[in-house]
All heavy atoms as an XYZ file, in Angstrom:
713
protein
N     -40.313     80.641    113.776
C     -38.861     80.715    113.767
C     -38.498     82.220    113.638
O     -39.175     82.945    112.963
C     -38.297     79.895    112.645
C     -36.823     80.016    112.435
S     -36.291     78.893    111.102
C     -34.773     78.385    111.792
N     -37.406     82.626    114.289
C     -36.981     83.982    114.236
C     -35.741     84.144    113.317
O     -34.977     83.215    113.190
C     -36.613     84.485    115.617
C     -37.814     84.421    116.567
C     -37.367     84.679    117.998
O     -36.200     84.596    118.343
N     -38.354     84.987    118.835
N     -35.626     85.310    112.706
C     -34.485     85.557    111.810
C     -33.145     85.411    112.495
O     -32.203     84.978    111.909
C     -34.644     86.963    111.186
C     -33.629     87.288    110.084
C     -33.652     86.308    108.942
C     -33.893     88.699    109.591
N     -33.107     85.698    113.788
C     -31.859     85.580    114.543
C     -31.381     84.156    114.690
O     -30.241     83.916    115.032
N     -32.245     83.195    114.432
C     -31.887     81.754    114.589
C     -31.437     81.125    113.269
O     -31.039     79.981    113.269
C     -33.128     80.999    115.069
C     -33.669     81.486    116.394
C     -35.016     80.852    116.704
O     -35.614     80.199    115.829
O     -35.499     81.065    117.831
N     -31.502     81.855    112.176
C     -31.208     81.312    110.863
C     -29.689     81.200    110.668
O     -28.932     82.095    110.973
C     -31.839     82.171    109.735
C     -31.513     81.654    108.369
C     -33.345     82.190    109.953
N     -29.218     80.085    110.079
C     -27.808     79.868    109.821
C     -27.319     80.668    108.592
O     -28.143     81.064    107.769
C     -27.546     78.398    109.587
N     -26.030     80.865    108.496
C     -25.447     81.611    107.406
C     -25.702     80.853    106.099
O     -25.574     79.625    106.005
C     -23.937     81.777    107.640
C     -23.684     82.630    108.877
C     -23.256     82.417    106.444
C     -22.224     82.680    109.299
N     -26.066     81.612    105.058
C     -26.282     81.039    103.731
C     -27.695     80.526    103.494
O     -28.064     80.130    102.399
N     -28.527     80.549    104.528
C     -29.911     80.017    104.407
C     -30.836     81.144    103.960
O     -30.775     82.261    104.520
C     -30.361     79.376    105.718
C     -31.805     78.951    105.633
C     -29.431     78.280    106.091
N     -31.724     80.826    103.039
C     -32.741     81.799    102.578
C     -34.103     81.397    103.170
O     -34.511     80.279    103.064
C     -32.851     81.808    101.011
O     -31.558     82.141    100.498
C     -33.879     82.807    100.563
N     -34.742     82.381    103.792
C     -36.014     82.156    104.408
C     -37.030     83.225    103.922
O     -36.626     84.205    103.281
C     -35.943     82.269    105.979
C     -35.109     81.129    106.513
C     -35.351     83.569    106.404
N     -38.307     83.030    104.227
C     -39.323     83.955    103.850
C     -39.893     84.629    105.135
O     -40.248     83.954    106.073
C     -40.481     83.253    103.080
O     -39.905     82.589    101.971
C     -41.508     84.248    102.631
N     -39.983     85.965    105.075
C     -40.474     86.723    106.222
C     -41.996     86.506    106.332
O     -42.720     86.604    105.341
C     -40.159     88.217    106.058
C     -40.776     89.057    107.197
C     -38.654     88.455    105.959
N     -42.449     86.232    107.552
C     -43.921     86.046    107.795
C     -44.463     87.169    108.649
O     -45.658     87.396    108.599
C     -44.184     84.678    108.472
O     -43.459     84.645    109.685
C     -43.823     83.561    107.571
N     -43.627     87.877    109.380
C     -44.121     88.984    110.196
C     -42.979     89.808    110.783
O     -41.895     89.267    110.984
N     -43.219     91.062    111.036
C     -42.244     91.946    111.657
C     -42.850     92.488    112.953
O     -43.944     93.123    112.937
C     -41.873     93.088    110.699
C     -40.839     94.014    111.364
C     -41.342     92.575    109.386
N     -42.191     92.251    114.053
C     -42.644     92.727    115.362
C     -41.734     93.771    115.906
O     -40.923     94.419    115.186
N     -41.804     94.038    117.191
C     -40.924     95.000    117.832
C     -41.605     96.367    117.921
O     -42.802     96.483    117.683
N     -40.807     97.352    118.310
C     -41.337     98.694    118.451
C     -41.771     99.279    117.108
O     -41.243     98.898    116.076
C     -40.306     99.588    119.123
C     -39.970     99.196    120.544
C     -38.978    100.139    121.178
O     -38.810    101.261    120.675
O     -38.329     99.732    122.156
N     -42.683    100.214    117.175
C     -43.225    100.797    115.968
C     -42.132    101.431    115.081
O     -42.119    101.230    113.876
C     -44.222    101.882    116.337
C     -44.905    102.531    115.147
C     -45.986    103.487    115.595
N     -46.594    104.045    114.413
C     -47.519    104.959    114.436
N     -47.983    105.402    115.604
N     -48.040    105.429    113.332
N     -41.183    102.155    115.659
C     -40.103    102.794    114.915
C     -39.244    101.736    114.202
O     -38.874    101.936    113.036
C     -39.294    103.681    115.841
N     -38.980    100.644    114.917
C     -38.164     99.577    114.310
C     -38.904     98.955    113.135
O     -38.384     98.744    112.062
C     -37.829     98.490    115.350
C     -37.317     97.254    114.743
C     -36.013     97.220    114.208
C     -38.074     96.096    114.668
C     -35.520     96.042    113.633
C     -37.580     94.946    114.089
C     -36.279     94.943    113.581
N     -40.203     98.599    113.337
C     -40.999     98.004    112.278
C     -41.021     98.895    111.040
O     -40.842     98.414    109.928
C     -42.427     97.758    112.767
C     -42.604     96.580    113.637
C     -44.033     96.160    113.823
N     -44.967     97.282    114.030
C     -45.350     97.724    115.198
N     -44.859     97.216    116.333
N     -46.216     98.695    115.309
N     -41.221    100.171    111.261
C     -41.281    101.087    110.122
C     -39.979    101.128    109.343
O     -39.934    101.075    108.145
C     -41.671    102.504    110.615
C     -41.794    103.464    109.520
C     -42.263    104.795    109.990
N     -42.313    105.730    108.904
C     -42.822    106.920    108.980
N     -43.347    107.346    110.097
N     -42.821    107.718    107.935
N     -38.846    101.235    110.116
C     -37.530    101.330    109.494
C     -37.247    100.074    108.669
O     -36.775    100.144    107.542
C     -36.462    101.523    110.552
C     -35.050    101.607    109.984
C     -34.025    101.963    111.031
N     -33.952    101.013    112.139
C     -33.066    100.006    112.159
N     -32.216     99.828    111.167
N     -33.036     99.176    113.180
N     -37.474     98.891    109.251
C     -37.139     97.658    108.544
C     -38.062     97.448    107.350
O     -37.606     97.003    106.304
C     -37.296     96.428    109.467
C     -36.435     95.300    108.994
C     -36.929     96.696    110.870
N     -39.303     97.787    107.487
C     -40.232     97.624    106.360
C     -39.895     98.633    105.232
O     -40.043     98.290    104.077
C     -41.668     97.770    106.834
C     -42.056     96.598    107.743
S     -43.662     96.748    108.519
C     -44.670     95.980    107.257
N     -39.408     99.811    105.589
C     -38.969    100.747    104.554
C     -37.708    100.217    103.803
O     -37.497    100.537    102.640
C     -38.653    102.112    105.178
C     -39.878    102.904    105.572
C     -39.544    104.189    106.309
O     -38.367    104.395    106.697
O     -40.440    104.994    106.511
N     -36.959     99.387    104.466
C     -35.747     98.786    103.863
C     -36.138     97.597    103.005
O     -35.247     96.967    102.409
C     -34.732     98.423    104.940
C     -34.052     99.612    105.604
C     -33.256     99.103    106.809
C     -33.204    100.364    104.684
N     -37.391     97.184    103.015
C     -37.819     96.076    102.138
C     -38.099     94.785    102.834
O     -38.377     93.748    102.199
N     -37.965     94.723    104.140
C     -38.216     93.477    104.913
C     -39.708     93.481    105.227
O     -40.144     93.942    106.277
C     -37.349     93.413    106.179
C     -37.625     92.110    106.931
C     -35.871     93.547    105.858
N     -40.465     92.929    104.313
C     -41.923     92.836    104.401
C     -42.362     91.405    104.424
O     -41.650     90.525    103.951
C     -42.588     93.538    103.206
C     -42.235     95.013    103.005
C     -42.677     95.455    101.611
C     -42.915     95.850    104.052
N     -43.523     91.082    104.970
C     -44.041     89.702    104.922
C     -44.058     89.237    103.470
O     -44.522     89.964    102.571
C     -45.408     89.810    105.524
C     -45.330     90.969    106.479
C     -44.421     91.945    105.776
N     -43.546     88.016    103.225
C     -43.504     87.452    101.884
C     -42.168     87.649    101.178
O     -41.935     87.068    100.137
N     -41.315     88.480    101.760
C     -39.974     88.752    101.164
C     -39.009     87.658    101.540
O     -38.971     87.206    102.680
C     -39.468     90.138    101.658
O     -40.422     91.133    101.390
C     -38.128     90.466    101.009
N     -38.199     87.254    100.563
C     -37.162     86.270    100.802
C     -35.895     86.982    101.300
O     -35.464     87.986    100.724
C     -36.865     85.469     99.552
C     -38.105     84.656     99.161
C     -37.872     83.877     97.856
N     -36.728     83.016     97.933
C     -36.760     81.730     98.269
N     -37.907     81.170     98.541
N     -35.676     80.968     98.299
N     -35.312     86.484    102.378
C     -34.133     87.075    103.016
C     -33.068     85.991    103.166
O     -33.372     84.895    103.594
C     -34.526     87.656    104.397
C     -33.266     88.200    105.125
C     -35.550     88.718    104.276
N     -31.828     86.345    102.821
C     -30.728     85.405    102.967
C     -29.754     85.975    104.015
O     -29.363     87.161    103.952
C     -29.971     85.223    101.635
O     -30.870     84.780    100.646
C     -28.815     84.224    101.780
N     -29.354     85.139    104.942
C     -28.327     85.515    105.935
C     -26.974     85.374    105.255
O     -26.563     84.261    104.911
C     -28.392     84.687    107.210
C     -27.304     85.067    108.188
C     -29.773     84.836    107.874
N     -26.290     86.492    105.034
C     -25.012     86.491    104.296
C     -23.855     86.150    105.219
O     -23.049     85.282    104.908
C     -24.783     87.840    103.622
C     -23.417     87.870    102.924
C     -25.885     88.156    102.616
N     -23.783     86.843    106.371
C     -22.736     86.545    107.333
C     -23.087     87.160    108.666
O     -23.986     87.981    108.802
C     -21.387     87.052    106.852
C     -21.267     88.529    106.649
C     -19.923     88.919    106.147
N     -20.093     90.113    105.298
C     -19.217     90.512    104.432
N     -18.096     89.877    104.283
N     -19.451     91.583    103.711
N     -22.354     86.712    109.683
C     -22.547     87.193    111.058
C     -21.192     87.697    111.526
O     -20.147     87.086    111.271
C     -23.050     86.068    111.956
C     -23.237     86.559    113.374
C     -24.376     85.522    111.426
N     -21.188     88.842    112.235
C     -19.942     89.398    112.775
C     -19.279     88.390    113.729
O     -19.958     87.519    114.297
C     -20.262     90.717    113.500
N     -17.964     88.498    113.931
C     -17.257     87.539    114.790
C     -17.858     87.349    116.163
O     -17.831     86.237    116.703
C     -15.849     88.127    114.866
C     -15.708     88.906    113.641
C     -17.057     89.474    113.340
N     -18.404     88.366    116.768
C     -18.969     88.203    118.101
C     -20.476     87.974    118.059
O     -21.152     87.988    119.063
C     -18.689     89.453    118.947
C     -17.211     89.738    119.230
C     -17.032     91.049    120.017
C     -16.595     88.597    119.958
N     -21.010     87.715    116.832
C     -22.404     87.359    116.706
C     -23.355     88.507    116.440
O     -24.553     88.307    116.328
N     -22.853     89.721    116.417
C     -23.698     90.898    116.241
C     -22.952     91.999    115.535
O     -21.838     92.291    115.887
C     -24.126     91.392    117.645
C     -25.385     92.224    117.653
O     -26.184     92.099    116.721
O     -25.562     93.013    118.611
N     -23.391     92.523    114.411
C     -24.688     92.394    113.773
C     -24.723     91.254    112.755
O     -23.747     90.555    112.565
C     -24.866     93.744    113.036
C     -23.463     94.120    112.678
C     -22.603     93.597    113.848
N     -25.871     91.096    112.106
C     -26.120     90.090    111.072
C     -26.254     90.818    109.754
O     -27.012     91.778    109.664
C     -27.391     89.307    111.382
C     -27.284     88.595    112.721
C     -27.702     88.311    110.283
C     -28.569     87.971    113.215
N     -25.558     90.327    108.729
C     -25.694     90.944    107.395
C     -26.693     90.109    106.576
O     -26.605     88.885    106.524
C     -24.363     90.970    106.662
C     -24.438     91.657    105.284
C     -23.143     91.781    104.582
O     -22.090     91.687    105.250
O     -23.145     91.939    103.373
N     -27.660     90.808    105.969
C     -28.730     90.159    105.217
C     -28.699     90.603    103.769
O     -28.306     91.727    103.467
C     -30.079     90.507    105.802
C     -30.286     90.284    107.312
C     -31.595     90.907    107.767
C     -30.229     88.816    107.643
N     -29.180     89.752    102.906
C     -29.430     90.123    101.528
C     -30.954     90.153    101.316
O     -31.629     89.138    101.471
C     -28.791     89.107    100.571
O     -29.097     89.429     99.233
N     -31.470     91.344    101.000
C     -32.907     91.552    100.839
C     -33.150     92.259     99.495
O     -32.682     93.358     99.334
C     -33.469     92.392    101.992
C     -34.972     92.608    101.849
C     -33.141     91.798    103.336
N     -33.858     91.613     98.614
C     -34.205     92.204     97.335
C     -33.006     92.782     96.593
O     -33.057     93.847     96.026
C     -35.265     93.343     97.516
C     -36.540     92.776     98.127
C     -37.544     93.931     98.343
N     -38.702     93.409     99.014
C     -39.917     93.580     98.560
N     -40.161     94.231     97.463
N     -40.960     93.072     99.238
N     -31.891     92.050     96.650
C     -30.700     92.443     95.924
C     -29.810     93.453     96.677
O     -28.760     93.896     96.148
N     -30.203     93.869     97.852
C     -29.408     94.818     98.666
C     -28.878     94.140     99.895
O     -29.505     93.231    100.394
C     -30.270     96.017     99.083
S     -30.921     96.967     97.683
N     -27.756     94.640    100.394
C     -27.196     94.110    101.622
C     -27.497     95.079    102.759
O     -27.338     96.275    102.585
C     -25.671     93.947    101.470
C     -25.231     93.133    100.301
C     -25.614     91.687    100.326
O     -25.593     91.110    101.439
O     -25.991     91.164     99.296
N     -27.953     94.550    103.873
C     -28.185     95.404    105.059
C     -27.795     94.644    106.300
O     -27.813     93.403    106.344
C     -29.614     95.932    105.099
C     -30.734     94.930    105.286
C     -31.244     94.957    106.725
C     -31.868     95.344    104.400
N     -27.458     95.387    107.358
C     -27.079     94.776    108.612
C     -28.035     95.213    109.697
O     -28.418     96.392    109.780
C     -25.633     95.198    108.992
O     -24.706     94.675    108.084
N     -28.416     94.275    110.574
C     -29.256     94.583    111.707
C     -28.666     93.882    112.926
O     -27.950     92.895    112.801
C     -30.738     94.193    111.477
C     -30.899     92.685    111.261
C     -31.363     94.946    110.297
C     -32.324     92.222    111.260
N     -29.077     94.347    114.072
C     -28.633     93.799    115.335
C     -29.344     92.440    115.510
O     -30.453     92.232    115.063
C     -28.912     94.681    116.499
C     -28.162     95.952    116.450
C     -28.526     96.824    117.657
N     -27.863     98.065    117.584
C     -28.444     99.242    117.285
N     -29.734     99.282    117.040
N     -27.759    100.374    117.216
N     -28.674     91.550    116.239
C     -29.253     90.243    116.509
C     -30.560     90.370    117.302
O     -31.511     89.646    117.067
C     -28.262     89.344    117.245
C     -28.678     87.906    117.253
C     -27.514     87.003    117.549
C     -27.916     85.599    117.192
N     -26.797     84.747    116.898
N     -30.614     91.293    118.225
C     -31.832     91.522    119.011
C     -32.964     91.971    118.138
O     -34.139     91.575    118.345
N     -32.685     92.781    117.121
C     -33.712     93.204    116.157
C     -34.162     92.040    115.290
O     -35.303     91.905    114.930
C     -33.197     94.340    115.295
C     -32.917     95.607    116.090
C     -32.240     96.679    115.229
O     -31.603     96.355    114.204
O     -32.313     97.869    115.618
N     -33.175     91.179    114.935
C     -33.497     90.011    114.121
C     -34.464     89.078    114.817
O     -35.224     88.356    114.148
C     -32.212     89.286    113.734
N     -34.458     89.082    116.125
C     -35.369     88.207    116.885
C     -36.808     88.700    116.793
O     -37.721     87.974    117.167
C     -34.948     88.150    118.347
C     -33.689     87.321    118.575
C     -33.411     87.114    120.025
N     -32.005     86.880    120.222
C     -31.165     87.693    120.892
N     -31.633     88.781    121.444
N     -29.890     87.422    120.974
N     -37.026     89.927    116.367
C     -38.355     90.489    116.217
C     -38.978     90.147    114.859
O     -40.115     90.460    114.580
C     -38.339     92.012    116.374
S     -37.843     92.535    118.006
N     -38.187     89.562    113.980
C     -38.666     89.215    112.635
C     -38.944     87.764    112.545
O     -38.045     86.912    112.708
C     -37.627     89.662    111.547
C     -37.379     91.151    111.659
C     -38.105     89.284    110.162
C     -36.233     91.631    110.786
N     -40.213     87.396    112.310
C     -40.637     85.993    112.165
C     -40.427     85.570    110.746
O     -40.770     86.253    109.770
C     -42.085     85.855    112.597
C     -42.339     86.076    114.042
C     -41.714     84.970    114.921
O     -41.739     83.823    114.541
O     -41.228     85.355    116.015
N     -39.909     84.354    110.575
C     -39.669     83.768    109.244
C     -40.162     82.344    109.225
O     -40.326     81.716    110.255
C     -38.151     83.843    108.860
C     -37.688     85.295    108.733
C     -37.289     83.070    109.844
N     -40.392     81.825    108.026
C     -40.709     80.397    107.906
C     -39.464     79.700    107.391
O     -38.703     80.270    106.573
C     -41.892     80.152    107.007
C     -41.771     80.627    105.604
C     -43.043     80.427    104.822
O     -44.148     80.389    105.421
O     -42.961     80.258    103.590
N     -39.212     78.484    107.834
C     -38.022     77.757    107.460
C     -37.951     77.578    105.929
O     -38.978     77.604    105.290
C     -38.170     76.439    108.121
C     -39.224     76.569    109.148
C     -40.066     77.743    108.692
N     -36.719     77.388    105.423
C     -36.598     77.183    103.947
C     -37.308     75.920    103.501
O     -37.463     75.000    104.242
C     -35.118     77.067    103.751
C     -34.565     76.679    105.077
C     -35.481     77.251    106.103
N     -37.756     75.959    102.245
C     -38.405     74.838    101.673
C     -37.383     73.762    101.374
O     -36.269     74.040    100.980
C     -39.147     75.210    100.360
C     -40.282     76.249    100.548
C     -40.827     76.626     99.213
C     -41.365     75.646    101.431
N     -37.806     72.540    101.435
C     -36.978     71.381    101.081
C     -37.199     71.143     99.605
O     -38.285     71.283     99.078
C     -37.361     70.132    101.945
C     -36.503     68.968    101.577
C     -37.320     70.467    103.405
N     -36.118     70.697     98.940
C     -36.261     70.441     97.495
C     -37.305     69.377     97.202
O     -37.619     68.553     98.105
C     -34.889     69.997     96.919
O     -34.592     68.711     97.372
N     -37.866     69.393     95.997
C     -38.943     68.456     95.629
C     -38.580     66.989     95.783
O     -39.364     66.190     96.256
N     -37.347     66.626     95.481
C     -36.922     65.266     95.547
C     -36.901     64.774     97.013
O     -37.360     63.696     97.317
C     -35.506     65.116     94.957
C     -35.020     63.682     94.904
C     -33.717     63.590     94.170
N     -33.365     62.225     94.053
C     -32.303     61.833     93.378
N     -31.548     62.673     92.743
N     -32.016     60.539     93.316
N     -36.384     65.625     97.908
C     -36.326     65.219     99.333
C     -37.762     65.172     99.902
O     -38.056     64.343    100.736
C     -35.486     66.237    100.120
C     -34.024     66.142     99.732
C     -33.218     67.241    100.395
O     -33.769     67.972    101.248
O     -32.037     67.362    100.059
N     -38.617     66.072     99.441
C     -40.008     66.070     99.916
C     -40.716     64.775     99.494
O     -41.433     64.192    100.290
C     -40.767     67.277     99.334
O     -40.093     68.461     99.716
C     -42.189     67.319     99.837
N     -40.506     64.340     98.256
C     -41.121     63.093     97.798
C     -40.629     61.905     98.599
O     -41.371     61.022     98.996
C     -40.836     62.867     96.318
N     -39.320     61.894     98.912
C     -38.747     60.785     99.723
C     -39.353     60.810    101.119
O     -39.748     59.784    101.632
C     -37.218     60.944     99.804
O     -36.689     60.952     98.492
C     -36.629     59.798    100.575
N     -39.464     61.981    101.688
C     -40.058     62.077    103.056
C     -41.514     61.630    103.042
O     -41.979     60.999    103.963
C     -39.939     63.519    103.568
N     -42.258     61.987    101.980
C     -43.672     61.594    101.919
C     -43.789     60.088    101.830
O     -44.692     59.503    102.449
C     -44.288     62.244    100.713
N     -42.893     59.420    101.091
C     -42.915     57.960    100.979
C     -42.631     57.321    102.365
O     -43.223     56.310    102.726
C     -41.912     57.456     99.968
C     -42.407     57.580     98.575
C     -41.529     56.807     97.626
N     -41.552     57.470     96.339
C     -40.595     58.141     95.778
N     -39.417     58.184     96.375
N     -40.730     58.737     94.629
N     -41.734     57.865    103.090
C     -41.369     57.327    104.385
C     -42.487     57.460    105.396
O     -42.563     56.673    106.328
C     -40.088     58.012    104.898
C     -38.884     57.685    104.102
S     -37.308     58.516    104.530
C     -37.575     59.201    106.116
N     -43.392     58.418    105.238
C     -44.460     58.646    106.175
C     -45.738     57.895    105.864
O     -46.718     58.025    106.614
C     -44.754     60.163    106.268
C     -43.605     60.957    106.836
C     -43.853     62.440    106.842
O     -44.960     62.847    106.406
O     -42.988     63.165    107.246
N     -45.760     57.118    104.787
C     -46.966     56.360    104.476
C     -47.249     55.291    105.524
O     -46.338     54.678    106.055
C     -46.776     55.665    103.125
C     -46.916     56.529    101.862
C     -46.599     55.660    100.648
C     -48.336     57.072    101.772
N     -48.494     55.087    105.854
C     -48.838     54.030    106.808
C     -48.482     52.664    106.191
O     -48.466     52.485    105.015
C     -50.350     54.134    106.962
C     -50.708     55.485    106.396
C     -49.626     55.874    105.453
N     -48.166     51.745    107.054
C     -47.786     50.402    106.567
C     -48.921     49.758    105.842
O     -50.073     49.925    106.157
C     -47.388     49.537    107.772
C     -46.129     50.028    108.390
C     -45.758     49.188    109.600
N     -44.659     49.832    110.251
C     -43.467     49.242    110.450
N     -43.281     48.049    110.077
N     -42.504     49.908    111.036
N     -48.565     49.023    104.777
C     -49.542     48.319    104.018
C     -49.981     49.076    102.742
O     -50.650     48.522    101.882
N     -49.658     50.370    102.663
C     -49.983     51.120    101.454
C     -48.809     51.154    100.506
O     -47.670     51.350    100.968
C     -50.376     52.581    101.823
C     -51.691     52.731    102.617
C     -51.878     54.190    102.966
C     -52.873     52.223    101.794
N     -49.034     50.983     99.240
C     -47.884     50.989     98.291
C     -47.373     52.415     98.109
O     -48.086     53.377     98.188
C     -48.491     50.475     96.997
C     -49.967     50.800     97.103
C     -50.286     50.723     98.549
N     -46.032     52.531     97.886
C     -45.421     53.802     97.680
C     -45.671     54.240     96.244
O     -45.776     53.410     95.334
C     -43.908     53.703     97.946
N     -45.763     55.520     96.027
C     -45.951     56.072     94.679
C     -44.728     55.898     93.884
O     -43.610     55.946     94.405
C     -46.340     57.516     94.760
N     -44.836     55.662     92.550
C     -43.671     55.470     91.703
C     -42.808     56.700     91.597
O     -43.183     57.768     91.718
C     -44.219     55.078     90.331
C     -45.693     55.354     90.395
C     -46.052     55.562     91.821
């Protein structure tokens, strides 16, 4: 998933930074490193730029640049995960309490 696809208010974890060398260096100097949690704060009215919250700081990047940053989708809460796991059990197996 790319950072440019993330909805407003969603927090994701960066898995990789691509693009040109100068771009990678600049974004990584700003704290966007693999393993960092990033929140999309808002998007400009025409969709560009995107404002992010990274390590307590706000920064804006272009949507095209955001497409170079790979992220993993947000985690689902534990309760929803347990419910989903029960729904995926093969038939005939008892559900966990």
